[in-house]
Structure formats: C-alpha cells, structure tokens
N, C-alpha and C positions, 0 to 999 in steps of 0.2 A: 480768409480761409486759414484754418489752423494747420500748422505744419508740425508733424511728429518730429521730436528731437532725434537726431542721429547720433548714436554713440560712437565715439572715435574708435577705429580699429586698434586692437592691441598689437603693438609692434612685435614681430617675430624675432626670437633670438637666433643667432647663427648656430648651425648644427655643431660646429666645433666647440662652442661654449657649453652646449648641453652635454656633449661627450666628456668634456673636461670635468664638468660638475659631477657626473656619474662616476668617473674614474677616481675623483677625489674621495668619493664615499667607499671605494673599494668593492663595488657591486658587480664587477664583471671582469673575467679574465682577458677579454678582448683588449683591455687597456694596457695589459702587460706585454711589452714588445718581446719578452723572452719566451712567452707561451706559444707553442707551435699550434697554429690554427688549422693545419691540414686535416682533412676529414679522416676518420678512422676507416679501416678497410671494411668491406661488406661482411656482416656477421655470418658465421657458419650456420647453415640450415640443418637442423637435426630431425630425427624421426618423430612420428606421433607417439603418444603414450602406448606402451606395449606390455604384454603379459610377461615377457622375459624381464628378469630383475636387473640385468646389466644394460640392456638396450636403452638409449636415451641421449640427451644433449647435456653436457657438463661445461659450465663456464665459470671462470673465476679470475680475479686480479691479484697479482703479487709483485714481489720485487726480487730481481736477480741479486746474487751476492755482490755484483759490482755497482749496485744501487739503481740500476735502470728498471723502470716499471715493465711488467709483462702481463699480457692478457692471454689466458689459456682457454681455447675452445676445442672441445673434443666431442665428436658425434659417434656413438657406437650404434651402428646400423643393424637392422634385423637379419642381415645376411652374414653376420659374424665378421664383418670388416669395419674398421674404424677409419675416420678421416677427421681433419681439423686444421687448426692453424695456431701459431704462436705469434702474437703481435708485440714487437719491440721497436721503440723509437718511431712509431707510426707505420711501420712496415710489417706486413703479414708474411709469415714463413709457413707455408702449408705442408701438410703431410697427408698421405692417402694410401689406401689399399693395405691396411695393417690388419692381418688376420688375428682374431682373438677367440678365446674359449667362451662359449655361451654360458657355461656353468659358473665361472668365477672371474672372467675378465682378464685372465692371464694371457700373455702373448704366445702365439704358436711358434713364431720364428724368432729364436733368440730370447734374450731377457730384457732388452730395452729397444727403444726407437730413438735414433739420434737425429735431431733437427737443428741445422745450422741457423743461428740467429744474428750473425754479424758480431764479430769480436769473441765468438765462442760457440759452443754447442749445448743445447738443452737435451737431457736424456729423460724420456718417459719410460716408465717401468711396467705399464699395463693400463687397462681400462678401469676406471673407478667402478665400484659396485654400488655406491650411494653418495649422497652429498657429504662433504666434509673435507678435512685437510688431506691433501695428497702430496707425497714427497716426490720431488724431482731432483735432478742433479745438473749442475752447470760446469762444463769444462771450458776454462778460459784459454786465451791464446797461448799462455805459458804451459798449458797441460794440466794445471791444477784442477782437481774435481772437488766441488763444494755442493753440499745438499741444501735445498731450500724447500719451502712448502707454499702451496697455493690452496686457498679454501674454495673448492669447486662446488657450485650449486647445481643440482639437477633440475632441468626444466619442468619435468612432470614425473610424478610418482608412478611406479609400475601398476598395472591394472590387476595384478595377481601374481601368479608364479611361485607361490609358496608350497606347491605340491600337496596341498590339502584337499582331500576328497570329502564331500559333504552330501548327505541325503536330504533332498528337499521335496516338499509336497507329496509325502508318502500317503498312500491310501490307508484306510483304517485297518485293513486286513493284511497289510504288508508285514511280513516277519523278517524284515531287514534290520540290521543294527543301525540305529539312528545317530549315534555319536560320530562326529567327524574324526578323520584319521589322517595323519601325514604319511603319504606314501613316499618315503625317502629314497627308495630305489626305483628308478625308471629306466629300463633298458630299451633302447630303440635299435632296430636293425633294418637297413634299407638296401635292397638290391635294386640299383638304379636301372630302369629299363634301357636295354641296349640291343645287342644281337638277339637276346631272348627277352620275353616279358619280365617285368620286375615285380617285386613285392615289398611290403613294408609291415613291420610288426612293432608293437610297443607293449611291454609288460611292466606293470607297476605293483609294488608291494611295500609294506612298512620298511623292510630292509631286505638285504640279499638272501637272508636265511628264513624269513618269515613270510608265509603265504596265506595266513588265515583270512585276510581281506585283500583282494587284489582285483585289478581289471586287466583285460587284454584287448588290444586293437589289432585286427588282422586285415590286411588289404592285399589282394592278389590280382593277377592278370593286368598289371600296370603296363601301359603302352608308352613307347618313347614319345616325348613331346606332349602328347595329350594328357598323360597322367603323371608327369613329373611333379614331385612335391616342391612347391615354392612358397614363399611368404604369401599368406592370404588364401592358400588352398583350403577349400571346405570339403569335407567328406560327410555327405548327408545320409540319413537313414530313414526308411529301409534302403538297403543297397545290396544288389546281388553279388558285388565284388568286394564287399567289406562287412565286417562284423565286429561289434564291440560287446564284450561280456563282462559282467561284474560277478565275482564269486565270493562266497563266505563258507569257509570250511567249518564243519560241525564236529563236536567231540566224538560222535559215533562213526566218523569217517566219511559221512555223506557231504555233499557240497550243494549248497543252494546257489542257483545260477539264474541271473536275469540278463536279458539281451536288449540292446538299444532298438527301439521301434520308431523313434522320431528324433528330430534334432540333428546336430552336426558336431563334428570335431573340426576346429579351426587351427591352422598352423600359423603361429605368430612370428616365430624366428626360426630360420633354417640355416644350418651350417653351409657356407658357400664354397667349401673346398671342392676343387676339381676332382673328378673321378678318374682313377687310373684306367687306361684302355686295356690293360692286361688283366683287369679283374681283381687286382690285389686289394685286400681289405685295408680300410683306413680306420683309425680309432676316433675319427672326428665326425661320425654320423650323429650329430647332436641336434635336437629339435626342442622348441617350446610350442605347446599347443594348449588349447582350452576347450571345454565342452560348452556348447551353446544350445540351450533348450533341450538337453538330452533327456528322454524319457525311456525307462526300461520296464520290461514285462517279463514274467517267469518264462524260463526256457528249460523246463524239466525234460529229462530224456526218457524215452520208452525202451531204449536198448542198453543204456549204461546205468546200472543201479546206483552209482555214486551221485549222479546229478538229479536229485529229487528234493521235494519239500519246499520249494520256493513259492511264495504267495504274494499277491498284490503288486501294485505298480508304484513307481516313484521317479523323481528327477535326480539326476546325478550331476554334481558340479565338481569340476577339477580344473586346475591351471598349474602347469609345471614344466620343468625342463629335464631333459635326459641327464641321468647321472652316469650312464655308460652308453656308448653308441658305436655302431659299426656301419660302414658305408662302402659299397663296392659295385662294380659294373656286372650286371647279370649277363652271363655268357653261356 
C-alpha cells in the first residue's frame, strides 16, 4: 500500500519574536513604551445636517502653547445651545449649556467660555460658522494668556439657510417674477402661548426698507403645549389657523398676492431661551425654517382694490434664519 508523504509541520515562532521583528521595522506605536495606549474618550455626538448655517458638529486637532496636543469637539445644537469637550492628555474636559445666537454663532452670555484643562484654561470665543481655522486662547497657571488656532472641520454642510427665495414649477400663465431673490431681512415675532393663546408671525423682504417682493407667515390661536413651536414643528396648508402669503408690489400701486394652498413650513432651529413669566419681550426670538413642497395660488381681493392681478400657480422655496426676532409670554 502506497503511503502519502507527510510534510513536516512548520515550527511556530514565539509571539515575542514576531512582535520584536515588527517593532524593529517601526510599524506600530504599540512597540513604543512612551506612547499612552489608553483609549480616547467617547466622541461628542452632534446634530444631523440642518438648514441653519451654524448648527453642526465641529472637530479638530491642534496644539496648546505649552506643546500638549488638544482635540476640540463642539456641537452647536438646533435649540441654540452648544456643548462639547476638549481632550488633553487623554482626558476629556466637557462643557455644556452654552447659549449662542442662531444668526452668527456669537455667545449670548459674555464673550468667551472658560474650560479648565489641567495646567491651565482654554477660552472659546463663540461657535464656528463654517469649517476652518478657529482662534482660541490658553491661560496658563502663571496667568499668561496666549492665542492658538485649531483647524475645525464641520461634519456636514448646511442643507440651505441662505435666505434665498425661489419660484419653482410655475404654471404657464403665472405672472410672478421668476428670478430668485435673497430676502435678507426676516423678522420673527412669537407670543408664546401662556395665560392667553399665542401667535407667531414672520415677515421677509430683501431688506428692512424694501418690500417689492416679500412673504408673510401668520399663525394664531396657538395653545399652550399643543402648539408650542419646537425643532421639527411642521405647519401644513391649508390651515384654518395659519396663512402664508407671497406679495409682489407693482409700479401702479397694486399688489399681486398668492397664498399657500399645500405643503408645509418646517422649523429647523429654534431659540431655546426661556420666556419671562412677566411677559417681558426678549430680543432672541430667532428661528430657522424652510418651505417643504409649498404651492401657492392667487388670492386676489374682492374688497381691497390693491390686491389684484395675480395669475397662475407655482411652488415657493425658501430656507433661512431670522435677522431680527422678539419672543415673549402671551398674557
């Protein structure tokens, strides 16, 4: 009987020899006894992509003036509060509940946020508005303040938020101006439902003095809790308690007006400031919203001779943030 030749087994090399060989090639930091192998802290979780141009997660690595590495993680949430952490020497130093302005990322309380990091304090001066180099300050144990920069990358680009209004899918007979326009002035006013029903209004125009092309959103009979405006609130049309109009002023003094007959307004970012129980007005009633599938039809008036001449239907697209806002308790 023929026997098949058996190949001798290859002797196994001791694990220590293999590690030594790899370390000799310089292929892994694990071979360096000076490298701290402790795991990094859990990363900060940021918001999903948003129509507000500030909201987002910003992350970057840099170096403190004393030579230590620092990782900066900052999440600007859609409720106009920021949180995050600074990681130095493998330790996370968190910060939270930092109110910021939805328009530009500036801080509402003071001019900086002080975060102790061990051996000193890092000063943050606001929320970034985009990816790029951001200046911070480091105050050492001796009290000396030195500036340094960290290149922060934004996790996701904003979904819109440039306050541009566009006409889409206009019918052939629509006598609406089809060129897009930036409505740089958007004033919002929110009477938060409280002892009395609340209301909300938004008026947008190219600037504070020009109203040749504008839209207005009016919501009334808002009830406490049920109708409070929060992130994700959708106002759908037709709606017996809400109306959205788009107007174009004509040289002869008449106004062509169209009204939303379908679609929705979606609130993407909402100023989270508390409302004074005294009903005192606040300057931080700021909001970001966009139009979702909004279709408009003529709403000429039979009683007001100014509102005449509108023809056809079209879709209206917009995504933007308040340039001025007021918020108070309805009493």
